[in-house]
Each structure stands twice: as C-alpha cells, then as structure tokens.
C-alpha positions as CSV (number, residue, x, y, z in Angstrom):
1,X,-7.7,47.1,-25.5
2,X,-4.6,45.1,-24.9
3,X,-5.7,44.3,-21.4
4,X,-9.1,43.1,-22.8
5,X,-7.4,40.9,-25.4
6,X,-5.1,39.4,-22.7
7,X,-8.0,38.7,-20.5
8,X,-9.9,36.9,-23.3
9,X,-6.8,34.9,-24.2
10,X,-6.2,33.9,-20.6
11,X,-9.9,32.9,-20.3
12,X,-9.6,30.7,-23.4
13,X,-6.4,29.1,-22.1
14,X,-8.1,28.5,-18.7
15,X,-11.1,26.8,-20.4
16,X,-8.7,24.6,-22.5
17,X,-6.7,23.6,-19.4
18,X,-9.9,22.8,-17.6
19,X,-11.1,20.7,-20.5
20,X,-7.8,18.8,-20.6
21,X,-8.4,17.5,-17.1
22,X,-5.6,16.0,-15.1
23,X,-2.4,15.8,-17.2
24,X,0.8,13.8,-16.9
25,X,2.4,17.1,-15.7
26,X,-0.2,17.3,-12.9
27,X,0.6,13.8,-11.8
28,X,4.3,14.5,-11.9
29,X,4.0,17.7,-9.8
30,X,1.2,16.5,-7.5
31,X,3.3,17.0,-4.4
32,X,4.0,20.6,-5.1
33,X,0.5,21.5,-6.4
34,X,-0.9,22.1,-3.0
35,X,-4.5,22.8,-4.0
36,X,-5.0,19.2,-5.2
37,X,-4.2,15.6,-4.5
38,X,-4.6,13.5,-7.6
39,X,-2.3,10.6,-6.9
40,X,-2.2,7.9,-4.3
41,X,0.7,8.7,-2.0
42,X,0.5,12.5,-2.6
43,X,3.0,12.0,-5.4
44,X,3.8,8.9,-7.4
45,X,7.0,8.4,-5.4
46,X,4.7,7.8,-2.4
47,X,6.5,10.1,0.0
48,X,3.2,11.3,1.5
49,X,4.8,14.6,2.3
50,X,3.1,18.0,1.9
51,X,5.2,21.3,1.5
52,X,2.3,23.2,3.2
53,X,3.4,24.8,6.4
54,X,0.4,27.1,7.2
55,X,-0.6,24.4,9.7
56,X,2.4,23.9,12.0
57,X,3.5,22.8,15.5
58,X,2.4,26.1,17.0
59,X,-1.1,26.3,15.6
60,X,-2.2,22.7,15.0
61,X,-4.1,23.0,18.3
62,X,-6.5,25.2,16.4
63,X,-7.4,22.6,13.8
64,X,-11.2,22.1,13.8
65,X,-13.7,19.9,11.9
66,X,-15.1,21.5,8.7
67,X,-17.5,18.8,7.8
68,X,-18.1,15.0,8.0
69,X,-19.6,12.7,5.4
70,X,-21.1,9.2,6.1
71,X,-20.4,6.4,3.6
72,X,-23.8,5.2,4.6
73,X,-25.7,1.9,4.5
74,X,-24.7,-1.3,6.3
75,X,-21.4,-1.6,4.4
76,X,-19.3,-0.3,7.2
77,X,-16.1,-2.4,7.1
78,X,-12.4,-1.6,6.7
79,X,-12.2,1.9,5.2
80,X,-8.5,1.9,4.1
81,X,-8.9,4.5,1.4
82,X,-6.9,7.7,0.6
83,X,-9.1,10.6,-0.7
84,X,-8.3,12.5,-3.9
85,X,-9.1,16.2,-4.4
86,X,-9.5,17.9,-7.7
87,X,-11.3,21.0,-9.0
88,X,-13.4,21.4,-5.9
89,X,-14.4,17.8,-5.5
90,X,-13.2,15.0,-3.2
91,X,-13.3,11.5,-4.5
92,X,-13.4,8.7,-1.9
93,X,-13.6,5.0,-2.3
94,X,-15.4,2.8,0.3
95,X,-15.6,-0.8,1.3
96,X,-17.5,-3.2,-1.1
97,X,-16.1,-1.3,-4.2
98,X,-18.0,2.0,-3.8
99,X,-16.8,5.5,-4.8
100,X,-18.2,8.9,-3.9
101,X,-17.8,12.4,-5.3
102,X,-18.1,15.1,-2.5
103,X,-18.2,18.9,-2.7
104,X,-15.1,19.9,-0.7
105,X,-16.6,23.2,0.5
106,X,-19.8,21.7,1.9
107,X,-19.4,17.9,2.3
108,X,-22.4,17.4,0.1
109,X,-22.6,14.3,-2.1
110,X,-22.4,14.9,-5.8
111,X,-22.6,11.4,-7.1
112,X,-22.0,7.8,-6.0
113,X,-21.1,4.6,-7.9
114,X,-21.6,1.2,-6.3
115,X,-20.1,-1.8,-8.2
116,X,-22.5,-4.7,-8.6
117,X,-20.4,-7.4,-7.1
118,X,-21.2,-11.0,-8.0
119,X,-21.7,-13.8,-5.5
120,X,-18.7,-15.8,-4.7
121,X,-16.0,-13.1,-4.4
122,X,-12.9,-14.3,-2.4
123,X,-11.3,-11.3,-0.8
124,X,-8.5,-12.3,1.5
125,X,-8.4,-9.6,4.1
126,X,-11.7,-7.7,4.3
127,X,-13.8,-6.0,1.6
128,X,-11.6,-2.9,1.5
129,X,-10.6,-0.5,-1.2
130,X,-7.5,1.7,-1.0
131,X,-8.3,4.5,-3.4
132,X,-8.5,5.7,-7.0
133,X,-6.5,7.5,-9.6
134,X,-7.4,10.6,-11.7
135,X,-6.3,11.2,-15.3
136,X,-7.9,13.4,-18.0
137,X,-11.6,13.6,-17.2
138,X,-11.8,10.2,-15.5
139,X,-11.3,8.6,-12.2
140,X,-10.2,5.0,-12.1
141,X,-10.6,2.4,-9.3
142,X,-10.7,-1.3,-8.8
143,X,-13.3,-3.7,-7.6
144,X,-13.3,-6.9,-5.4
145,X,-14.3,-9.1,-8.4
146,X,-10.9,-8.1,-10.0
147,X,-12.1,-5.4,-12.4
148,X,-10.9,-1.9,-13.2
149,X,-13.5,0.8,-13.8
150,X,-13.2,4.3,-15.4
151,X,-15.8,6.8,-14.4
152,X,-16.5,10.4,-15.6
153,X,-15.3,12.8,-13.0
154,X,-18.3,15.1,-13.2
155,X,-21.1,12.5,-13.5
156,X,-19.8,9.2,-12.3
157,X,-20.9,7.6,-15.6
158,X,-19.0,4.5,-16.5
159,X,-16.6,5.1,-19.4
160,X,-15.2,1.5,-19.5
161,X,-15.1,-1.5,-17.2
162,X,-12.4,-4.2,-17.8
163,X,-11.6,-7.6,-16.3
164,X,-8.2,-7.9,-14.6
165,X,-8.5,-11.6,-13.7
166,X,-11.0,-14.4,-12.8
167,X,-12.4,-13.8,-9.4
168,X,-13.7,-17.4,-9.3
169,X,-10.0,-18.5,-9.2
170,X,-9.4,-16.3,-6.1
171,X,-8.3,-13.1,-7.8
172,X,-9.5,-9.7,-6.5
173,X,-8.3,-6.1,-6.6
174,X,-8.1,-3.6,-3.8
175,X,-5.1,-1.2,-4.5
176,X,-5.2,2.3,-5.9
177,X,-4.3,2.2,-9.6
178,X,-1.1,4.0,-10.8
179,X,-1.1,6.2,-13.9
180,X,2.0,6.9,-16.0
181,X,2.1,8.5,-19.5
182,X,-1.5,7.7,-20.2
183,X,-1.3,4.1,-19.0
184,X,-3.5,2.8,-16.1
185,X,-1.2,0.3,-14.2
186,X,-2.7,-2.3,-11.8
187,X,-1.6,-5.3,-9.8
188,X,-3.8,-8.0,-8.4
189,X,-4.8,-9.7,-5.1
190,X,-5.3,-13.3,-4.2
191,X,-2.0,-14.7,-3.0
192,X,-3.6,-17.1,-0.6
193,X,-5.4,-18.9,-3.5
194,X,-2.5,-20.0,-5.7
195,X,-3.0,-17.2,-8.3
196,X,-0.2,-15.6,-10.3
197,X,0.9,-12.1,-9.4
198,X,0.9,-9.8,-12.4
199,X,1.2,-6.1,-13.4
200,X,-1.0,-4.9,-16.2
201,X,-1.0,-1.6,-18.2
202,X,-4.1,-0.3,-20.0
203,X,-4.7,2.7,-22.3
204,X,-6.5,5.2,-20.1
205,X,-8.9,6.3,-22.8
206,X,-10.1,2.9,-24.0
207,X,-9.1,0.4,-21.2
208,X,-7.5,-1.8,-23.8
209,X,-4.5,-3.8,-22.5
210,X,-1.1,-2.6,-23.7
211,X,1.2,-5.0,-21.7
212,X,1.2,-7.6,-19.0
213,X,4.0,-8.8,-16.8
214,X,3.6,-11.8,-14.6
215,X,6.0,-11.8,-11.6
216,X,6.6,-15.5,-11.2
217,X,9.3,-17.2,-13.2
218,X,8.2,-19.3,-16.2
219,X,5.1,-17.2,-17.2
220,X,5.0,-15.2,-20.4
221,X,4.4,-11.4,-20.6
222,X,2.5,-9.7,-23.4
223,X,2.9,-6.5,-25.4
224,X,0.2,-5.1,-27.7
225,X,-1.6,-8.5,-27.7
226,X,1.4,-10.7,-28.5
227,X,3.6,-12.7,-26.2
228,X,6.7,-10.8,-25.3
229,X,9.2,-12.4,-23.0
230,X,9.3,-15.0,-20.2
231,X,9.6,-13.8,-16.6
232,X,12.9,-15.1,-15.3
233,X,14.0,-18.6,-16.4
234,X,11.7,-21.6,-16.2
235,X,12.5,-23.7,-13.1
236,X,15.6,-21.7,-12.2
237,X,14.3,-21.2,-8.6
238,X,11.1,-23.3,-8.6
239,X,10.7,-27.1,-8.4
240,X,8.6,-29.0,-11.0
241,X,5.3,-27.3,-11.9
242,X,4.9,-25.3,-8.7
243,X,5.6,-22.0,-10.6
244,X,2.2,-22.5,-12.3
245,X,0.4,-21.7,-9.0
246,X,3.3,-19.7,-7.4
247,X,1.4,-16.8,-5.9
248,X,3.4,-13.5,-5.7
249,X,0.3,-11.3,-5.8
250,X,1.0,-7.6,-6.6
251,X,-1.8,-6.6,-4.3
252,X,-0.6,-3.3,-2.9
253,X,0.0,-1.6,-6.2
254,X,3.2,0.3,-7.1
255,X,5.2,3.5,-7.2
256,X,6.9,5.4,-10.0
257,X,10.3,7.0,-10.1
258,X,10.2,9.6,-12.8
259,X,14.0,10.3,-12.6
260,X,14.8,6.7,-13.6
261,X,11.5,6.1,-15.5
262,X,10.8,3.0,-13.4
263,X,7.7,1.4,-12.0
264,X,8.4,-0.4,-8.7
265,X,6.0,-3.2,-7.7
266,X,6.2,-5.6,-4.8
267,X,5.4,-9.3,-5.2
268,X,3.7,-11.1,-2.3
269,X,4.3,-14.5,-0.7
270,X,5.0,-17.6,-2.8
271,X,2.3,-20.2,-2.7
272,X,1.7,-22.3,-0.8
273,X,3.0,-21.1,2.6
274,X,4.5,-24.5,3.3
275,X,8.0,-23.8,2.1
276,X,9.1,-27.4,2.2
277,X,6.9,-28.1,-0.8
278,X,8.7,-25.4,-2.8
279,X,12.2,-26.8,-1.9
280,X,12.7,-23.7,0.2
281,X,12.5,-25.4,3.6
282,X,16.2,-26.5,3.5
283,X,19.2,-24.9,1.8
284,X,19.6,-26.0,-1.8
285,X,22.3,-25.6,-4.4
286,X,22.4,-22.2,-5.9
287,X,19.1,-20.3,-5.6
288,X,16.8,-23.3,-6.4
289,X,14.5,-22.6,-3.4
290,X,14.4,-18.8,-3.7
291,X,11.1,-18.9,-5.7
292,X,11.6,-15.8,-7.7
293,X,10.1,-13.2,-8.0
294,X,7.9,-13.8,-5.0
295,X,8.7,-11.7,-1.9
296,X,10.6,-9.2,-4.1
297,X,10.6,-5.6,-5.3
298,X,10.7,-5.4,-9.0
299,X,11.7,-2.5,-11.3
300,X,9.7,-2.4,-14.5
301,X,9.9,-0.4,-17.7
302,X,6.5,1.4,-17.9
303,X,6.6,1.5,-21.7
304,X,6.6,-2.2,-22.3
305,X,6.5,-4.1,-19.0
306,X,10.0,-5.5,-19.2
307,X,11.8,-6.2,-15.9
308,X,14.8,-3.9,-15.3
309,X,15.9,-5.3,-11.9
310,X,14.7,-7.1,-8.8
311,X,15.6,-7.3,-5.2
312,X,14.2,-10.2,-3.1
313,X,13.8,-9.3,0.5
314,X,12.9,-12.8,1.7
315,X,14.3,-15.6,-0.4
316,X,13.2,-19.1,0.7
317,X,10.2,-17.5,2.2
318,X,8.2,-19.6,4.7
319,X,6.4,-17.2,7.1
320,X,4.1,-15.2,4.7
321,X,6.5,-12.2,4.6
322,X,5.0,-10.6,1.5
323,X,7.3,-8.4,-0.4
324,X,4.6,-5.9,-1.5
325,X,5.2,-3.1,0.9
326,X,5.6,0.3,-0.8
327,X,8.9,1.5,-2.2
328,X,9.5,5.2,-1.7
329,X,11.9,7.2,-3.9
330,X,13.8,9.9,-2.0
331,X,17.1,11.7,-1.9
332,X,19.3,11.2,1.2
333,X,21.2,13.8,3.1
334,X,24.3,13.3,1.0
335,X,22.4,13.7,-2.2
336,X,22.2,10.0,-3.1
337,X,19.1,8.9,-5.0
338,X,17.6,6.1,-3.0
339,X,14.6,3.8,-2.5
340,X,13.3,2.8,0.9
341,X,11.0,0.0,1.9
342,X,10.0,-1.3,5.3
343,X,9.4,-5.0,4.7
344,X,6.9,-7.3,6.4
345,X,9.9,-9.4,7.5
346,X,10.9,-6.6,10.0
347,X,13.9,-5.1,8.2
348,X,14.0,-1.5,6.8
349,X,15.8,-1.6,3.4
350,X,17.6,1.1,1.4
351,X,18.2,0.4,-2.3
352,X,20.0,2.3,-5.1
353,X,17.5,4.0,-7.4
354,X,19.4,3.3,-10.6
355,X,19.4,-0.4,-10.4
356,X,17.7,-1.6,-7.2
357,X,21.0,-2.7,-5.7
358,X,21.2,-3.3,-2.0
359,X,22.5,-0.4,0.1
360,X,21.6,-1.3,3.7
361,X,19.1,-3.0,6.0
362,X,18.3,-2.5,9.7
363,X,15.5,-3.8,12.0
364,X,12.5,-1.6,12.5
365,X,10.8,-3.9,15.1
366,X,12.2,-5.1,18.4
367,X,12.0,-8.8,17.9
368,X,13.1,-10.7,14.7
369,X,13.5,-14.4,15.2
370,X,13.6,-15.9,11.6
371,X,16.9,-14.2,10.7
372,X,19.9,-13.0,12.7
373,X,20.5,-10.2,10.3
374,X,21.1,-9.3,6.6
375,X,24.5,-9.9,5.0
376,X,26.5,-7.5,2.8
377,X,24.7,-8.7,-0.3
378,X,21.2,-8.1,1.1
379,X,20.5,-11.7,1.7
380,X,19.0,-12.8,5.1
381,X,21.2,-14.8,7.6
382,X,18.5,-17.4,8.4
383,X,17.9,-19.0,11.8
384,X,17.1,-22.4,10.3
385,X,15.6,-23.6,13.6
386,X,13.0,-20.9,13.3
387,X,11.3,-22.2,10.1
388,X,8.0,-24.1,10.5
389,X,8.6,-27.8,10.4
390,X,8.1,-30.2,7.5
391,X,4.8,-32.1,7.9
392,X,6.3,-34.9,5.8
393,X,8.8,-35.5,8.6
394,X,6.0,-35.8,11.3
395,X,4.9,-39.2,12.5
396,X,1.4,-38.7,11.3
397,X,2.4,-36.6,8.3
398,X,-0.3,-34.1,9.1
399,X,1.4,-31.3,11.0
400,X,5.0,-30.1,11.1
401,X,6.8,-28.8,14.2
402,X,5.3,-25.7,15.7
403,X,7.6,-22.7,16.1
404,X,7.2,-19.2,17.4
405,X,8.2,-16.6,14.8
406,X,8.4,-12.8,15.0
407,X,7.2,-10.7,13.3
408,X,3.9,-12.4,12.8
409,X,2.7,-13.1,9.3
410,X,0.9,-9.8,9.3
411,X,4.3,-8.3,9.4
412,X,6.5,-5.8,11.2
413,X,4.7,-3.5,8.8
414,X,1.8,-4.6,6.6
415,X,0.1,-2.5,3.9
416,X,-0.2,0.7,5.9
417,X,2.0,3.3,4.2
418,X,4.9,5.0,5.8
419,X,5.8,8.6,5.0
420,X,9.1,10.5,4.3
421,X,9.6,14.0,5.5
422,X,11.7,16.4,3.5
423,X,11.6,18.6,6.6
424,X,13.6,16.1,8.8
425,X,15.0,13.6,6.3
426,X,13.4,10.8,8.3
427,X,10.9,8.1,7.6
428,X,7.8,7.6,9.8
429,X,7.0,3.9,9.9
430,X,3.8,2.4,11.3
431,X,4.8,-1.0,12.7
432,X,3.5,-3.7,15.0
433,X,5.3,-5.7,17.7
434,X,3.8,-9.2,17.5
435,X,4.7,-12.8,16.8
436,X,3.0,-16.1,16.0
437,X,2.8,-19.8,16.6
438,X,3.0,-21.3,13.1
439,X,3.2,-24.8,11.6
440,X,3.0,-26.4,8.2
441,X,0.4,-28.8,6.9
442,X,0.0,-30.9,3.7
443,X,-1.8,-29.0,0.9
444,X,-2.7,-29.5,-2.8
445,X,-3.9,-26.8,-5.2
446,X,-7.6,-26.5,-6.0
447,X,-8.9,-23.6,-8.1
448,X,-10.7,-21.1,-5.9
449,X,-9.7,-22.7,-2.6
450,X,-7.3,-21.5,0.0
451,X,-3.8,-22.7,-0.8
452,X,-1.9,-22.2,2.5
453,X,-0.5,-25.4,3.9
454,X,0.0,-23.7,7.3
455,X,-1.8,-22.9,10.5
456,X,-1.0,-20.0,12.9
457,X,-2.0,-18.0,15.9
458,X,-0.9,-14.4,16.3
459,X,0.2,-13.2,19.8
460,X,1.3,-9.8,21.1
461,X,5.0,-9.5,22.1
462,X,4.4,-6.9,24.8
463,X,1.7,-6.2,27.4
464,X,1.9,-2.4,27.1
465,X,1.7,-2.0,23.3
466,X,1.3,-3.7,19.9
467,X,1.3,-0.7,17.6
468,X,4.5,1.4,17.3
469,X,5.0,4.5,15.1
470,X,8.8,5.0,14.6
471,X,10.8,7.9,13.3
472,X,13.7,6.3,11.4
473,X,16.9,7.9,10.0
474,X,17.4,6.0,6.7
475,X,21.1,6.9,6.6
476,X,21.8,5.0,9.8
477,X,18.7,3.0,10.6
478,X,18.5,4.7,14.0
479,X,15.1,5.1,15.7
480,X,14.8,8.8,16.6
481,X,11.6,8.3,18.6
482,X,8.8,5.8,19.1
483,X,5.1,6.3,19.7
484,X,3.5,3.2,21.3
485,X,-0.1,2.3,20.9
486,X,-2.1,-0.4,22.7
487,X,-3.9,-1.7,19.6
488,X,-2.1,-2.5,16.3
489,X,-1.5,0.3,13.9
490,X,-3.2,-0.3,10.5
491,X,-3.5,3.1,8.8
492,X,-1.3,5.4,6.7
493,X,1.0,8.3,7.8
494,X,1.5,11.8,6.4
495,X,4.1,14.4,7.1
496,X,4.2,18.1,6.4
497,X,6.6,21.0,6.1
498,X,4.9,22.4,9.2
499,X,6.8,19.8,11.2
500,X,3.7,17.5,11.7
501,X,3.1,13.8,11.5
502,X,-0.5,12.7,11.0
503,X,-1.9,9.2,11.5
504,X,-4.8,7.4,13.2
505,X,-5.3,4.6,15.6
506,X,-7.8,1.7,15.9
507,X,-9.1,3.3,19.0
508,X,-10.4,6.1,16.8
509,X,-7.9,8.9,17.5
510,X,-6.6,11.0,14.7
511,X,-3.3,12.4,15.9
512,X,-0.7,15.1,14.9
513,X,2.8,14.5,16.4
514,X,5.9,16.7,16.4
515,X,8.1,15.3,13.7
516,X,11.3,15.8,15.7
517,X,10.2,14.5,19.1
518,X,7.1,12.4,18.7
519,X,5.1,14.6,21.2
520,X,1.3,14.6,20.7
521,X,0.3,18.1,19.6
522,X,-3.4,17.5,18.6
523,X,-5.9,14.7,18.8
524,X,-9.5,14.1,17.7
525,X,-11.8,11.2,18.4
526,X,-13.5,10.1,15.1
527,X,-15.8,7.5,16.6
528,X,-14.4,4.4,14.8
529,X,-11.0,2.8,14.3
530,X,-8.8,4.5,11.7
531,X,-7.2,2.4,9.0
532,X,-7.3,5.1,6.3
533,X,-4.7,7.4,4.8
534,X,-4.6,11.1,5.6
535,X,-4.2,13.9,3.0
536,X,-3.8,17.7,3.2
537,X,-4.4,20.5,0.7
538,X,-5.1,24.2,0.7
539,X,-8.2,26.1,-0.5
540,X,-8.9,29.8,-0.4
541,X,-5.9,30.4,1.8
542,X,-6.8,27.8,4.4
543,X,-5.2,24.4,5.0
544,X,-7.4,21.3,5.2
545,X,-6.7,17.8,6.4
546,X,-8.9,14.7,5.7
547,X,-9.0,11.2,7.1
548,X,-11.5,8.4,6.6
549,X,-12.5,6.5,9.7
550,X,-13.9,3.0,9.8
551,X,-12.4,0.0,11.6
552,X,-11.7,-3.3,9.8
553,X,-9.1,-4.9,7.5
554,X,-7.0,-8.0,8.2
555,X,-6.5,-7.6,12.0
556,X,-10.1,-8.5,13.2
557,X,-10.2,-11.3,10.6
558,X,-6.8,-13.0,11.0
559,X,-5.4,-11.6,14.3
560,X,-5.8,-14.5,16.7
561,X,-5.2,-13.4,20.3
562,X,-4.7,-9.9,19.0
563,X,-8.1,-9.9,17.4
564,X,-9.6,-10.8,20.7
565,X,-7.8,-7.8,22.3
566,X,-9.5,-5.4,19.9
567,X,-12.9,-7.0,19.4
568,X,-14.6,-4.1,21.3
569,X,-13.7,-1.6,18.5
570,X,-16.7,-0.3,16.5
571,X,-17.0,-0.4,12.8
572,X,-17.9,2.8,10.9
573,X,-17.6,4.8,7.7
574,X,-17.0,8.5,8.0
575,X,-15.0,11.0,6.0
576,X,-13.7,13.7,8.5
577,X,-12.4,16.9,7.0
578,X,-10.6,19.5,9.3
579,X,-9.3,23.0,8.6
580,X,-7.2,25.7,10.1
581,X,-9.4,28.8,9.9
582,X,-7.6,31.9,8.8
583,X,-8.4,33.7,12.0
584,X,-6.8,30.9,14.0
585,X,-3.7,30.5,11.9
586,X,-1.8,32.5,14.5
587,X,-0.6,30.4,17.4
588,X,-1.9,33.0,19.9
C-alpha cells in the first residue's frame, strides 16, 4: 500500500515537473545535467565542457553516425548554430532565421518555423543564426530583421514576437539569447551601420521589456518603461555628437556568472572605423579618444541593467577589433575565480570575476603588429606607426596611408567560441593567422548605409596554414600545443571529461583531438564546411555528439585573398548526430 502511494506521488511530481518545463535550476545546472543541453555554451558560463567520459581517448575511434538531418531548401548558407536538446527533442536554428524541432532518437522532423523576413534586411556577415534558448515551455530565438520570437516547445506555435530594433537602420540579430531569472536577454547586430549597441531584457512569459542598457556613453537606459541612468558620462571619451552613431554592437550575446550574479556582454567596434574622426587616431589628453564602451567587456546587473564594471580591450580602436568575443567564467588551478576572453586584437585576457579587473594578457596568435604588448594596467602599448593613416592629411583628402596590420579585422579570434576543460585546466582557442592591408577614407553617417570610412584586403600570414587551434594555459599564457589547418577556423570547440576536444574545419572534417597532446584521434567528413558548434549528451546509457555542417559566414564574404583560397568549398546544411554504441564502448 505504501509502495503504491509512493508510486502515485512520484508520478504526480513527475507530471508537475514536466509541466513546469525548463526552470532556472535547469539552466544553472545545465553543465552537470548530461541528458540535456538547454543553454548556449553548455552552461551559461560558456565553458563548453561536458563531464561525460563514456566517450574517451581509447574508444572515440568507435564513434559512428546515428542519423543526419537536412535543413533543406535553397537556404544553405552559414550554419553557425549550436543545437539544444530537451525532453527527447533537438532544437536547431538555421540560416535565414529558421528553427527545427527534431526527434533525437530517429532524426525525424517534428515541426519547423520559418520567419517571414522582409525585404531590405542588412546582415553584415551572412544570413546566419547562432542558436536559441529554452525556458519554461518555450524556445526563444532571434531573427535577421532584429526581432526576438518565443515558440511553444511542443508545437512551434508563436507565443510572442517582439521588435529589438529597426532593421531599416541597419540593425539585425543573430546571437543565441541568454535567460536569467525569467528574463530573456539579447544584444544586437549592425556595428557597420552606425547603430548603437544595446542589451535588452524581456519578461520570458510576455515578451515585455523590463530594462535596456545602451553600451555607448551618452545614451539613456530604461527600467520598467522609464528612463533610468545614462551610460557613462556624455562626451567623456567621444568628440562632439559622434556618440549618437557610435556603434558598439553587442552582436555575440553574453554570458552569466551566477557566483557574482553578473551578465557579461562584449561591445563591438566604435563607428566609423576611421579612428581619426573619433579623435582616436592620435593620443589625446586623458581618455578622450577611447570611445567607451566600444571594444569592451561590460559587467551588468541582470536585475536592472546597471553597469557594474567595464574593461576595454582596445581603447582608441582603429582596426575593427570588436570587443564582443565571449567571456568564460572559470576557476584557475589556485582556486581563483577568473574570467577569460580571447580578443579579436590577438591577446588572451584573464580578468578578476568580482570586478572585471585586469589580471594578465598574452598573445594567442603569432603576429601582432598594432601593439607591442599590454601594460600592467591592461592598456595596449600602441605601435603608432601601425594605425591606418588620416585621409585628411592626404594630398587628395580621399585615402589615408595604407598600412599592413595583424591580426586582420576578422581577428585573431572572431565569433567562434573557445572551450575550457576542467580535465586539463586549459582553454582551447580557435584562431587564425592572417593580416590585412587597411586604409582610412572620408565618411559621413547615413541611416541604413555602411558607415566604415575604411578599405581593406585580408592576406594569409603563412603559406602552410591560416587556421590554428591552440591549447592555452590561462595561468601562464603558454601554448601547450597547436593544430594547424589550411583554411581559416570558423566554428566552435567543445571539451569533455573523456579527454577529447571536438571541432570542425571548413574542409568539412569533424575532428576529435587528444586534449593533452593535440593528436587527431577521430575524423569524419561531413560534406560541407563546419562553422557550427558541437554539443554532447547521453541517452539510454549511450553518449551522443552533434555538429551542424554548412559552410558560410564572414570569411567568404569579407575574406579578400583568403576568400579566394577557400572559394572551392561547398555550402550545405546538415545536422550530423553520432553516438558511441554500448557494445563499442570498450576500446577493444
């Protein structure tokens, strides 16, 4: 009788839990709940580390395809997404603002939602989407016309659809949303159009805006529909009215550190690229030309959107070294609570988690020409001769002096997420060894038009490789090993407790490396270039790994001589899911 009552109570609790959907606790514990992946980054700290070790160095050779799913149609461009897995269903976003629900056992489609994009969208760097977020009974994802959509997990029915910004002014949205305490938190894209970077928080149930935080000095934030506080101090680091079109797009989204209750978002390049127009081209008194908070990492209070701290990686920015790259919370070998970020400018930074204070910075690419190093305060030691020239000083006033700068404007690392391994204590950083010829040009702002004031051509630095996956010790900055790749690396990395590092290449290979040596342990040809983000989970005692394959993104659009080098690569759109069968889990 007691057993019967216990069974009934357990069943009721199970039904209640299922009805509750994904909770804040599920999001907080996503890394350790190995039967699901409900956050971008496999945890809101973005470590992209799985504690699963069923699949390991000895048996990864036995990893085999379980099923494949085509994203279909003619919309086969730039599949940069990270899949999510919950309650037997995989959710995958695709290019052109699409999302699919797939049965994880069979690979069968359950439903599909295709946003109706208007004419005239202005995506900077391909029509990509980097993933969704799950909370309650909904999945949330953004669209290229700068909207955020909530869909029912089971049916794909639209629950709400809200405008982030005006796409006609150059805004778009491509990042995976971040959810904290029932708030859906988003950034924005469009830094090449003179937009204003901003972070917004919405009620997950209704979609109503709770707070906004612009990231360029002089703009006002809001809280519950009322003006709250100004970002920074008006004209403290910007000349005249240039802050009104100052850029700083928050286009890669953010991370969340639960231990300090802090959102961390990166702000992109200041606008325009021509730094001489922003008084950043030559040293000025104080920090007048720093153009805050562009090219910065910003700690934000998730409750009200107030800025807690900031760290600017590239003050006086003049090479399009966005500051958006992900900030990963981790604990170092001495027990210190740290943040790490591999910046577009070529330096790997370690910050204090409490206040964002500078700890260290070391190069993670071989050639850095714009600065000779980072000083003890975290500020770059500029090579002033390596700044693009002022067109106003040119005889014709049309083109400043051309210089060669490394890294290129696509960065030592661009959007592609690195991973931290709790197994080794190292970071695994996808990087590229390239530079650029770059020059400045006159420019004036026009709504919806490109606002660069610069020209450029990207060039590879070495004949034998462009892409470089590096294992980096964050305590010392030492490179433990390097995996060289002919084409640029443009996809995410994942590590596991089984001692594995997973990532893909533009040549279509999905690889597993030894986390201690970099040796290739397993490889699979997916048929198209990989720019997606791998995930792993377990189901019925078997470990699964998924990657989305489909070449595209910024490289073929902006890559100059590099783009010519990879123009033979085929586009595509396939979800590849692999598993380690129980009978093959033994290495023998």
